[in-house]
All heavy atoms as TSV, in Angstrom:
chain	resi	resn	atom	element	x	y	z
A	1	PRO	N	N	23.499	-19.634	42.732
A	1	PRO	CA	C	24.069	-18.495	43.446
A	1	PRO	C	C	23.459	-17.182	42.959
A	1	PRO	O	O	23.251	-16.994	41.774
A	1	PRO	CB	C	25.553	-18.549	43.139
A	1	PRO	CG	C	25.715	-19.441	41.954
A	1	PRO	CD	C	24.497	-20.303	41.893
A	2	ALA	N	N	23.189	-16.299	43.879
A	2	ALA	CA	C	22.609	-14.998	43.549
A	2	ALA	C	C	23.691	-14.084	42.972
A	2	ALA	O	O	24.839	-14.105	43.403
A	2	ALA	CB	C	22.004	-14.361	44.790
A	3	LEU	N	N	23.313	-13.300	41.969
A	3	LEU	CA	C	24.244	-12.335	41.390
A	3	LEU	C	C	24.289	-11.090	42.264
A	3	LEU	O	O	23.269	-10.601	42.710
A	3	LEU	CB	C	23.807	-11.960	39.982
A	3	LEU	CG	C	23.839	-13.071	38.952
A	3	LEU	CD1	C	23.286	-12.573	37.626
A	3	LEU	CD2	C	25.255	-13.568	38.755
A	4	VAL	N	N	25.487	-10.603	42.487
A	4	VAL	CA	C	25.680	-9.418	43.308
A	4	VAL	C	C	26.427	-8.385	42.479
A	4	VAL	O	O	27.446	-8.687	41.863
A	4	VAL	CB	C	26.491	-9.755	44.581
A	4	VAL	CG1	C	26.760	-8.513	45.394
A	4	VAL	CG2	C	25.775	-10.799	45.411
A	5	LEU	N	N	25.911	-7.171	42.438
A	5	LEU	CA	C	26.586	-6.092	41.738
A	5	LEU	C	C	27.673	-5.536	42.637
A	5	LEU	O	O	27.402	-5.001	43.708
A	5	LEU	CB	C	25.593	-4.988	41.364
A	5	LEU	CG	C	26.177	-3.783	40.650
A	5	LEU	CD1	C	26.765	-4.202	39.308
A	5	LEU	CD2	C	25.114	-2.727	40.437
A	6	GLU	N	N	28.904	-5.716	42.196
A	6	GLU	CA	C	30.020	-5.183	42.960
A	6	GLU	C	C	30.171	-3.700	42.670
A	6	GLU	O	O	29.757	-3.219	41.631
A	6	GLU	CB	C	31.303	-5.914	42.580
A	6	GLU	CG	C	31.290	-7.382	42.924
A	6	GLU	CD	C	32.575	-8.071	42.555
A	6	GLU	OE1	O	33.618	-7.398	42.512
A	6	GLU	OE2	O	32.527	-9.272	42.319
A	7	GLU	N	N	30.765	-2.989	43.603
A	7	GLU	CA	C	30.999	-1.568	43.368
A	7	GLU	C	C	32.186	-1.404	42.436
A	7	GLU	O	O	33.226	-2.022	42.615
A	7	GLU	CB	C	31.254	-0.826	44.672
A	7	GLU	CG	C	31.421	0.661	44.445
A	7	GLU	CD	C	31.424	1.467	45.716
A	7	GLU	OE1	O	30.983	0.954	46.747
A	7	GLU	OE2	O	31.867	2.615	45.661
A	8	VAL	N	N	32.014	-0.572	41.428
A	8	VAL	CA	C	33.068	-0.284	40.472
A	8	VAL	C	C	33.526	1.148	40.716
A	8	VAL	O	O	32.719	2.069	40.741
A	8	VAL	CB	C	32.562	-0.450	39.023
A	8	VAL	CG1	C	33.646	-0.070	38.030
A	8	VAL	CG2	C	32.070	-1.862	38.796
A	9	THR	N	N	34.830	1.322	40.906
A	9	THR	CA	C	35.392	2.642	41.148
A	9	THR	C	C	36.072	3.119	39.870
A	9	THR	O	O	36.837	2.380	39.256
A	9	THR	CB	C	36.418	2.601	42.294
A	9	THR	OG1	O	35.769	2.110	43.466
A	9	THR	CG2	C	36.984	3.979	42.568
A	10	ILE	N	N	35.770	4.347	39.479
A	10	ILE	CA	C	36.360	4.917	38.273
A	10	ILE	C	C	37.106	6.199	38.620
A	10	ILE	O	O	36.906	6.779	39.684
A	10	ILE	CB	C	35.283	5.214	37.200
A	10	ILE	CG1	C	34.287	6.247	37.723
A	10	ILE	CG2	C	34.587	3.942	36.770
A	10	ILE	CD1	C	33.384	6.802	36.666
A	11	THR	N	N	37.957	6.631	37.691
A	11	THR	CA	C	38.685	7.894	37.858
A	11	THR	C	C	38.521	8.746	36.601
A	11	THR	O	O	39.438	9.448	36.191
A	11	THR	CB	C	40.181	7.645	38.149
A	11	THR	OG1	O	40.720	6.860	37.086
A	11	THR	CG2	C	40.384	6.938	39.466
A	12	ALA	N	N	37.350	8.662	35.971
A	12	ALA	CA	C	37.103	9.370	34.719
A	12	ALA	C	C	37.164	10.883	34.886
A	12	ALA	O	O	37.451	11.603	33.933
A	12	ALA	CB	C	35.739	8.968	34.157
A	13	GLN	N	N	36.884	11.373	36.077
A	13	GLN	CA	C	36.903	12.816	36.307
A	13	GLN	C	C	38.066	13.214	37.219
A	13	GLN	O	O	37.976	14.147	37.992
A	13	GLN	CB	C	35.560	13.246	36.899
A	13	GLN	CG	C	34.417	12.932	35.942
A	13	GLN	CD	C	33.086	13.385	36.473
A	13	GLN	OE1	O	32.846	14.599	36.533
A	13	GLN	NE2	N	32.234	12.446	36.859
A	14	ARG	N	N	39.150	12.416	37.120
A	14	ARG	CA	C	40.397	12.652	37.862
A	14	ARG	C	C	40.222	12.575	39.374
A	14	ARG	O	O	40.974	13.176	40.130
A	14	ARG	CB	C	41.033	13.967	37.456
A	14	ARG	CG	C	41.474	13.963	36.009
A	14	ARG	CD	C	42.385	15.151	35.725
A	14	ARG	NE	N	42.941	15.055	34.405
A	14	ARG	CZ	C	42.408	15.610	33.327
A	14	ARG	NH1	N	41.287	16.296	33.412
A	14	ARG	NH2	N	43.001	15.489	32.160
A	15	ARG	N	N	39.208	11.857	39.809
A	15	ARG	CA	C	39.035	11.565	41.233
A	15	ARG	C	C	38.275	10.251	41.337
A	15	ARG	O	O	37.492	9.899	40.457
A	15	ARG	CB	C	38.270	12.686	41.934
A	15	ARG	CG	C	36.888	12.949	41.374
A	15	ARG	CD	C	36.230	14.146	42.065
A	15	ARG	NE	N	35.244	14.758	41.220
A	15	ARG	CZ	C	33.953	14.422	41.172
A	15	ARG	NH1	N	33.493	13.477	41.934
A	15	ARG	NH2	N	33.124	15.030	40.370
A	16	GLU	N	N	38.534	9.527	42.401
A	16	GLU	CA	C	37.849	8.257	42.576
A	16	GLU	C	C	36.391	8.489	42.943
A	16	GLU	O	O	36.077	9.343	43.771
A	16	GLU	CB	C	38.504	7.432	43.688
A	16	GLU	CG	C	39.799	6.807	43.282
A	16	GLU	CD	C	40.301	5.815	44.314
A	16	GLU	OE1	O	39.550	5.443	45.226
A	16	GLU	OE2	O	41.463	5.424	44.194
A	17	GLU	N	N	35.502	7.731	42.284
A	17	GLU	CA	C	34.086	7.784	42.614
A	17	GLU	C	C	33.424	6.501	42.145
A	17	GLU	O	O	33.957	5.773	41.316
A	17	GLU	CB	C	33.411	8.997	41.979
A	17	GLU	CG	C	33.468	9.038	40.470
A	17	GLU	CD	C	32.926	10.339	39.903
A	17	GLU	OE1	O	31.915	10.835	40.395
A	17	GLU	OE2	O	33.538	10.858	38.968
A	18	SER	N	N	32.281	6.229	42.668
A	18	SER	CA	C	31.538	5.038	42.303
A	18	SER	C	C	30.952	5.208	40.900
A	18	SER	O	O	30.438	6.275	40.567
A	18	SER	CB	C	30.405	4.794	43.299
A	18	SER	OG	O	29.534	3.790	42.826
A	19	LEU	N	N	31.045	4.179	40.101
A	19	LEU	CA	C	30.470	4.215	38.748
A	19	LEU	C	C	28.979	4.512	38.798
A	19	LEU	O	O	28.448	5.238	37.970
A	19	LEU	CB	C	30.722	2.882	38.040
A	19	LEU	CG	C	30.059	2.690	36.683
A	19	LEU	CD1	C	30.534	3.757	35.707
A	19	LEU	CD2	C	30.353	1.317	36.144
A	20	GLN	N	N	28.293	3.973	39.798
A	20	GLN	CA	C	26.856	4.175	39.912
A	20	GLN	C	C	26.487	5.623	40.217
A	20	GLN	O	O	25.380	6.057	39.939
A	20	GLN	CB	C	26.267	3.252	41.000
A	20	GLN	CG	C	26.294	1.797	40.620
A	20	GLN	CD	C	27.628	1.105	40.875
A	20	GLN	OE1	O	28.586	1.722	41.329
A	20	GLN	NE2	N	27.708	-0.167	40.555
A	21	LYS	N	N	27.418	6.396	40.777
A	21	LYS	CA	C	27.130	7.790	41.142
A	21	LYS	C	C	27.772	8.797	40.196
A	21	LYS	O	O	27.533	9.992	40.311
A	21	LYS	CB	C	27.603	8.059	42.567
A	21	LYS	CG	C	26.855	7.244	43.605
A	21	LYS	CD	C	27.385	7.500	44.985
A	21	LYS	CE	C	26.637	6.624	45.992
A	21	LYS	NZ	N	27.178	6.776	47.334
A	22	ALA	N	N	28.588	8.345	39.276
A	22	ALA	CA	C	29.316	9.251	38.390
A	22	ALA	C	C	28.389	9.866	37.348
A	22	ALA	O	O	27.488	9.213	36.839
A	22	ALA	CB	C	30.439	8.496	37.684
A	23	ALA	N	N	28.637	11.123	37.049
A	23	ALA	CA	C	27.877	11.811	36.009
A	23	ALA	C	C	28.647	11.704	34.704
A	23	ALA	O	O	29.113	12.683	34.145
A	23	ALA	CB	C	27.655	13.264	36.404
A	24	ALA	N	N	28.833	10.465	34.258
A	24	ALA	CA	C	29.594	10.221	33.037
A	24	ALA	C	C	28.969	9.048	32.289
A	24	ALA	O	O	28.424	8.139	32.904
A	24	ALA	CB	C	31.045	9.904	33.387
A	25	ALA	N	N	29.040	9.102	30.977
A	25	ALA	CA	C	28.545	7.996	30.153
A	25	ALA	C	C	29.669	6.973	30.012
A	25	ALA	O	O	30.728	7.284	29.481
A	25	ALA	CB	C	28.121	8.509	28.790
A	26	ILE	N	N	29.423	5.777	30.516
A	26	ILE	CA	C	30.450	4.742	30.494
A	26	ILE	C	C	29.860	3.480	29.893
A	26	ILE	O	O	28.780	3.042	30.281
A	26	ILE	CB	C	30.979	4.469	31.912
A	26	ILE	CG1	C	31.615	5.741	32.444
A	26	ILE	CG2	C	31.939	3.293	31.925
A	26	ILE	CD1	C	32.107	5.679	33.826
A	27	SER	N	N	30.568	2.920	28.915
A	27	SER	CA	C	30.150	1.674	28.276
A	27	SER	C	C	31.104	0.568	28.687
A	27	SER	O	O	32.315	0.758	28.673
A	27	SER	CB	C	30.159	1.802	26.757
A	27	SER	OG	O	29.249	2.783	26.333
A	28	VAL	N	N	30.539	-0.565	29.054
A	28	VAL	CA	C	31.348	-1.709	29.440
A	28	VAL	C	C	31.112	-2.810	28.420
A	28	VAL	O	O	29.981	-3.178	28.137
A	28	VAL	CB	C	30.975	-2.212	30.848
A	28	VAL	CG1	C	31.758	-3.462	31.201
A	28	VAL	CG2	C	31.196	-1.113	31.870
A	29	VAL	N	N	32.189	-3.305	27.845
A	29	VAL	CA	C	32.120	-4.393	26.873
A	29	VAL	C	C	32.986	-5.515	27.416
A	29	VAL	O	O	34.186	-5.338	27.599
A	29	VAL	CB	C	32.637	-3.941	25.489
A	29	VAL	CG1	C	32.587	-5.075	24.509
A	29	VAL	CG2	C	31.835	-2.749	24.988
A	30	ASP	N	N	32.369	-6.657	27.713
A	30	ASP	CA	C	33.138	-7.782	28.224
A	30	ASP	C	C	33.290	-8.858	27.154
A	30	ASP	O	O	32.753	-8.738	26.051
A	30	ASP	CB	C	32.517	-8.349	29.496
A	30	ASP	CG	C	31.122	-8.915	29.288
A	30	ASP	OD1	O	30.648	-8.975	28.145
A	30	ASP	OD2	O	30.500	-9.319	30.283
A	31	ALA	N	N	34.033	-9.888	27.465
A	31	ALA	CA	C	34.312	-10.953	26.508
A	31	ALA	C	C	33.037	-11.643	26.038
A	31	ALA	O	O	32.914	-11.998	24.863
A	31	ALA	CB	C	35.272	-11.963	27.122
A	32	ASP	N	N	32.081	-11.814	26.930
A	32	ASP	CA	C	30.818	-12.455	26.540
A	32	ASP	C	C	30.069	-11.625	25.495
A	32	ASP	O	O	29.530	-12.160	24.538
A	32	ASP	CB	C	29.919	-12.681	27.759
A	32	ASP	CG	C	30.462	-13.751	28.701
A	32	ASP	OD1	O	31.224	-14.620	28.223
A	32	ASP	OD2	O	30.129	-13.701	29.898
A	33	MET	N	N	30.038	-10.315	25.678
A	33	MET	CA	C	29.356	-9.452	24.717
A	33	MET	C	C	30.060	-9.494	23.361
A	33	MET	O	O	29.410	-9.526	22.318
A	33	MET	CB	C	29.271	-8.015	25.220
A	33	MET	CG	C	28.555	-7.079	24.257
A	33	MET	SD	S	28.495	-5.366	24.803
A	33	MET	CE	C	27.266	-5.485	26.079
A	34	LEU	N	N	31.387	-9.495	23.393
A	34	LEU	CA	C	32.137	-9.572	22.139
A	34	LEU	C	C	31.830	-10.878	21.410
A	34	LEU	O	O	31.632	-10.886	20.194
A	34	LEU	CB	C	33.636	-9.453	22.397
A	34	LEU	CG	C	34.122	-8.099	22.924
A	34	LEU	CD1	C	35.587	-8.182	23.286
A	34	LEU	CD2	C	33.861	-7.002	21.924
A	35	ALA	N	N	31.747	-11.971	22.147
A	35	ALA	CA	C	31.451	-13.267	21.539
A	35	ALA	C	C	30.023	-13.300	20.995
A	35	ALA	O	O	29.784	-13.786	19.885
A	35	ALA	CB	C	31.656	-14.382	22.555
A	36	ARG	N	N	29.053	-12.776	21.766
A	36	ARG	CA	C	27.645	-12.775	21.331
A	36	ARG	C	C	27.432	-11.959	20.063
A	36	ARG	O	O	26.614	-12.309	19.222
A	36	ARG	CB	C	26.743	-12.224	22.436
A	36	ARG	CG	C	26.407	-13.195	23.521
A	36	ARG	CD	C	25.245	-12.696	24.389
A	36	ARG	NE	N	25.334	-11.303	24.777
A	36	ARG	CZ	C	25.942	-10.845	25.877
A	36	ARG	NH1	N	26.539	-11.683	26.690
A	36	ARG	NH2	N	25.959	-9.560	26.159
A	37	THR	N	N	28.144	-10.862	19.947
A	37	THR	CA	C	27.951	-9.982	18.792
A	37	THR	C	C	28.857	-10.339	17.625
A	37	THR	O	O	28.736	-9.756	16.552
A	37	THR	CB	C	28.184	-8.508	19.182
A	37	THR	OG1	O	29.516	-8.369	19.673
A	37	THR	CG2	C	27.175	-8.055	20.221
A	38	GLY	N	N	29.769	-11.259	17.837
A	38	GLY	CA	C	30.674	-11.667	16.769
A	38	GLY	C	C	31.739	-10.637	16.456
A	38	GLY	O	O	32.280	-10.605	15.356
A	39	ALA	N	N	32.059	-9.784	17.420
A	39	ALA	CA	C	33.073	-8.748	17.211
A	39	ALA	C	C	34.453	-9.391	17.203
A	39	ALA	O	O	34.911	-9.901	18.214
A	39	ALA	CB	C	32.980	-7.691	18.307
A	40	THR	N	N	35.095	-9.379	16.050
A	40	THR	CA	C	36.424	-9.972	15.926
A	40	THR	C	C	37.480	-8.950	15.512
A	40	THR	O	O	38.662	-9.250	15.526
A	40	THR	CB	C	36.411	-11.107	14.883
A	40	THR	OG1	O	35.953	-10.586	13.640
A	40	THR	CG2	C	35.506	-12.249	15.333
A	41	GLU	N	N	37.055	-7.766	15.131
A	41	GLU	CA	C	37.958	-6.689	14.711
A	41	GLU	C	C	37.664	-5.448	15.541
A	41	GLU	O	O	36.544	-5.252	16.012
A	41	GLU	CB	C	37.755	-6.364	13.225
A	41	GLU	CG	C	37.920	-7.539	12.292
A	41	GLU	CD	C	39.361	-7.986	12.183
A	41	GLU	OE1	O	40.260	-7.134	12.336
A	41	GLU	OE2	O	39.585	-9.184	11.968
A	42	THR	N	N	38.649	-4.572	15.682
A	42	THR	CA	C	38.433	-3.351	16.459
A	42	THR	C	C	37.323	-2.489	15.860
A	42	THR	O	O	36.608	-1.806	16.592
A	42	THR	CB	C	39.726	-2.525	16.576
A	42	THR	OG1	O	40.251	-2.283	15.270
A	42	THR	CG2	C	40.759	-3.230	17.421
A	43	GLU	N	N	37.139	-2.545	14.539
A	43	GLU	CA	C	36.081	-1.760	13.901
A	43	GLU	C	C	34.689	-2.188	14.364
A	43	GLU	O	O	33.747	-1.411	14.313
A	43	GLU	CB	C	36.162	-1.867	12.375
A	43	GLU	CG	C	37.364	-1.194	11.766
A	43	GLU	CD	C	38.583	-2.107	11.706
A	43	GLU	OE1	O	38.466	-3.302	12.035
A	43	GLU	OE2	O	39.652	-1.621	11.339
A	44	ASN	N	N	34.548	-3.431	14.850
A	44	ASN	CA	C	33.258	-3.914	15.336
A	44	ASN	C	C	32.803	-3.191	16.606
A	44	ASN	O	O	31.623	-3.210	16.947
A	44	ASN	CB	C	33.302	-5.420	15.606
A	44	ASN	CG	C	33.630	-6.234	14.376
A	44	ASN	OD1	O	34.431	-7.151	14.447
A	44	ASN	ND2	N	33.041	-5.923	13.236
A	45	LEU	N	N	33.722	-2.540	17.304
A	45	LEU	CA	C	33.363	-1.820	18.526
A	45	LEU	C	C	32.468	-0.622	18.218
A	45	LEU	O	O	31.754	-0.137	19.096
A	45	LEU	CB	C	34.620	-1.365	19.271
A	45	LEU	CG	C	35.486	-2.490	19.835
A	45	LEU	CD1	C	36.769	-1.914	20.417
A	45	LEU	CD2	C	34.726	-3.285	20.872
A	46	ASN	N	N	32.474	-0.132	16.969
A	46	ASN	CA	C	31.607	0.980	16.573
A	46	ASN	C	C	30.144	0.676	16.866
A	46	ASN	O	O	29.371	1.571	17.200
A	46	ASN	CB	C	31.751	1.272	15.080
A	46	ASN	CG	C	33.136	1.767	14.711
A	46	ASN	OD1	O	33.860	2.278	15.536
A	46	ASN	ND2	N	33.485	1.589	13.450
A	47	LYS	N	N	29.757	-0.575	16.739
A	47	LYS	CA	C	28.365	-0.972	16.941
A	47	LYS	C	C	28.022	-1.152	18.409
A	47	LYS	O	O	26.848	-1.195	18.762
A	47	LYS	CB	C	28.091	-2.283	16.208
A	47	LYS	CG	C	28.331	-2.214	14.718
A	47	LYS	CD	C	28.194	-3.572	14.093
A	47	LYS	CE	C	28.644	-3.545	12.654
A	47	LYS	NZ	N	28.745	-4.893	12.084
A	48	LEU	N	N	29.017	-1.264	19.267
A	48	LEU	CA	C	28.782	-1.568	20.674
A	48	LEU	C	C	28.892	-0.371	21.606
A	48	LEU	O	O	28.312	-0.367	22.680
A	48	LEU	CB	C	29.765	-2.651	21.137
A	48	LEU	CG	C	29.719	-3.972	20.382
A	48	LEU	CD1	C	30.836	-4.888	20.842
A	48	LEU	CD2	C	28.373	-4.638	20.556
A	49	VAL	N	N	29.661	0.638	21.200
A	49	VAL	CA	C	29.918	1.782	22.080
A	49	VAL	C	C	29.438	3.059	21.397
A	49	VAL	O	O	29.974	3.451	20.363
A	49	VAL	CB	C	31.431	1.896	22.408
A	49	VAL	CG1	C	31.691	3.091	23.310
A	49	VAL	CG2	C	31.934	0.612	23.047
A	50	PRO	N	N	28.418	3.713	21.961
A	50	PRO	CA	C	27.920	4.960	21.363
A	50	PRO	C	C	29.007	6.032	21.319
A	50	PRO	O	O	29.751	6.218	22.274
A	50	PRO	CB	C	26.794	5.391	22.315
A	50	PRO	CG	C	26.448	4.181	23.100
A	50	PRO	CD	C	27.686	3.338	23.162
A	51	GLY	N	N	29.110	6.716	20.197
A	51	GLY	CA	C	30.067	7.806	20.061
A	51	GLY	C	C	31.476	7.367	19.719
A	51	GLY	O	O	32.365	8.196	19.617
A	52	LEU	N	N	31.700	6.067	19.546
A	52	LEU	CA	C	33.033	5.565	19.226
A	52	LEU	C	C	33.145	5.310	17.735
A	52	LEU	O	O	32.247	4.734	17.126
A	52	LEU	CB	C	33.309	4.257	19.973
A	52	LEU	CG	C	34.675	3.611	19.712
A	52	LEU	CD1	C	35.801	4.491	20.276
A	52	LEU	CD2	C	34.733	2.230	20.323
A	53	ALA	N	N	34.231	5.777	17.148
A	53	ALA	CA	C	34.510	5.523	15.737
A	53	ALA	C	C	35.911	4.953	15.625
A	53	ALA	O	O	36.885	5.611	15.988
A	53	ALA	CB	C	34.386	6.803	14.925
A	54	VAL	N	N	36.003	3.712	15.163
A	54	VAL	CA	C	37.285	3.048	14.977
A	54	VAL	C	C	37.400	2.706	13.503
A	54	VAL	O	O	36.485	2.136	12.920
A	54	VAL	CB	C	37.383	1.757	15.820
A	54	VAL	CG1	C	38.724	1.071	15.609
A	54	VAL	CG2	C	37.171	2.058	17.292
A	55	GLY	N	N	38.495	3.065	12.893
A	55	GLY	CA	C	38.692	2.771	11.480
A	55	GLY	C	C	40.162	2.767	11.124
A	55	GLY	O	O	41.019	3.102	11.943
A	56	LEU	N	N	40.431	2.365	9.919
A	56	LEU	CA	C	41.806	2.345	9.441
A	56	LEU	C	C	42.100	3.630	8.689
A	56	LEU	O	O	41.317	4.064	7.850
A	56	LEU	CB	C	42.039	1.142	8.529
A	56	LEU	CG	C	41.922	-0.220	9.196
A	56	LEU	CD1	C	42.082	-1.330	8.179
A	56	LEU	CD2	C	42.956	-0.355	10.295
A	57	GLY	N	N	43.215	4.239	9.003
A	57	GLY	CA	C	43.668	5.442	8.312
A	57	GLY	C	C	45.055	5.192	7.771
A	57	GLY	O	O	46.030	5.462	8.451
A	58	GLY	N	N	45.119	4.599	6.603
A	58	GLY	CA	C	46.418	4.189	6.070
A	58	GLY	C	C	46.894	2.964	6.820
A	58	GLY	O	O	46.151	2.028	7.035
A	59	PRO	N	N	48.124	2.987	7.310
A	59	PRO	CA	C	48.665	1.809	7.986
A	59	PRO	C	C	48.293	1.700	9.467
A	59	PRO	O	O	48.628	0.732	10.117
A	59	PRO	CB	C	50.175	2.004	7.841
A	59	PRO	CG	C	50.343	3.480	7.817
A	59	PRO	CD	C	49.130	4.007	7.089
A	60	SER	N	N	47.596	2.699	10.010
A	60	SER	CA	C	47.305	2.684	11.447
A	60	SER	C	C	45.815	2.703	11.724
A	60	SER	O	O	45.003	3.072	10.879
A	60	SER	CB	C	47.969	3.879	12.131
A	60	SER	OG	O	47.427	5.076	11.621
A	61	THR	N	N	45.460	2.315	12.928
A	61	THR	CA	C	44.068	2.350	13.380
A	61	THR	C	C	43.801	3.719	13.981
A	61	THR	O	O	44.587	4.222	14.780
A	61	THR	CB	C	43.814	1.259	14.435
A	61	THR	OG1	O	44.105	-0.006	13.849
A	61	THR	CG2	C	42.380	1.278	14.913
A	62	GLN	N	N	42.698	4.333	13.591
A	62	GLN	CA	C	42.316	5.636	14.136
A	62	GLN	C	C	41.120	5.446	15.053
A	62	GLN	O	O	40.151	4.785	14.683
A	62	GLN	CB	C	41.971	6.612	13.024
A	62	GLN	CG	C	43.165	6.953	12.157
A	62	GLN	CD	C	42.823	7.966	11.089
A	62	GLN	OE1	O	41.691	8.066	10.652
A	62	GLN	NE2	N	43.821	8.717	10.669
A	63	ILE	N	N	41.191	6.035	16.246
A	63	ILE	CA	C	40.122	5.913	17.233
A	63	ILE	C	C	39.644	7.300	17.614
A	63	ILE	O	O	40.448	8.175	17.971
A	63	ILE	CB	C	40.614	5.157	18.477
A	63	ILE	CG1	C	41.091	3.759	18.082
A	63	ILE	CG2	C	39.522	5.093	19.543
A	63	ILE	CD1	C	41.736	2.985	19.188
A	64	TYR	N	N	38.343	7.514	17.492
A	64	TYR	CA	C	37.709	8.778	17.875
A	64	TYR	C	C	36.579	8.481	18.844
A	64	TYR	O	O	35.779	7.569	18.607
A	64	TYR	CB	C	37.128	9.506	16.658
A	64	TYR	CG	C	38.189	10.035	15.732
A	64	TYR	CD1	C	38.722	9.234	14.730
A	64	TYR	CD2	C	38.649	11.334	15.853
A	64	TYR	CE1	C	39.711	9.715	13.882
A	64	TYR	CE2	C	39.628	11.821	14.992
A	64	TYR	CZ	C	40.154	11.004	14.013
A	64	TYR	OH	O	41.116	11.471	13.173
A	65	LEU	N	N	36.500	9.232	19.926
A	65	LEU	CA	C	35.410	9.114	20.886
A	65	LEU	C	C	34.712	10.456	20.952
A	65	LEU	O	O	35.313	11.465	21.339
A	65	LEU	CB	C	35.938	8.705	22.261
A	65	LEU	CG	C	34.890	8.468	23.333
A	65	LEU	CD1	C	33.915	7.373	22.891
A	65	LEU	CD2	C	35.540	8.076	24.636
A	66	ARG	N	N	33.462	10.466	20.517
A	66	ARG	CA	C	32.657	11.701	20.426
A	66	ARG	C	C	33.386	12.784	19.638
A	66	ARG	O	O	33.398	13.949	20.015
A	66	ARG	CB	C	32.284	12.187	21.822
A	66	ARG	CG	C	31.382	11.230	22.554
A	66	ARG	CD	C	30.919	11.821	23.887
A	66	ARG	NE	N	30.281	10.797	24.676
A	66	ARG	CZ	C	30.880	10.135	25.675
A	66	ARG	NH1	N	32.103	10.436	26.031
A	66	ARG	NH2	N	30.237	9.204	26.332
A	67	GLY	N	N	34.048	12.381	18.560
A	67	GLY	CA	C	34.714	13.329	17.674
A	67	GLY	C	C	36.114	13.715	18.063
A	67	GLY	O	O	36.779	14.462	17.356
A	68	VAL	N	N	36.595	13.231	19.196
A	68	VAL	CA	C	37.933	13.576	19.644
A	68	VAL	C	C	38.842	12.378	19.419
A	68	VAL	O	O	38.541	11.275	19.856
A	68	VAL	CB	C	37.946	13.968	21.140
A	68	VAL	CG1	C	39.348	14.280	21.604
A	68	VAL	CG2	C	37.022	15.145	21.381
A	69	GLY	N	N	39.933	12.590	18.723
A	69	GLY	CA	C	40.880	11.514	18.472
A	69	GLY	C	C	42.084	12.040	17.745
A	69	GLY	O	O	42.299	13.236	17.638
A	70	SER	N	N	42.857	11.112	17.245
A	70	SER	CA	C	44.062	11.542	16.530
A	70	SER	C	C	44.068	10.962	15.130
A	70	SER	O	O	43.407	10.001	14.827
A	70	SER	CB	C	45.302	11.080	17.271
A	70	SER	OG	O	45.315	9.675	17.377
């Protein structure tokens, strides 16, 4: 069977638009990629998504995307 790229609709800019036409950096990580890279912890996502920093801050997980987080 031939692979077909389906249209993906996003709302990253508070309006619906096609992922292929959006002026936004979007990373997609699926189960196959997680298995191939051996990512078993949330901290492993640092290696897969540019600009993402996931780490432990005391008892909680801290997530920063391009320097913005809590």
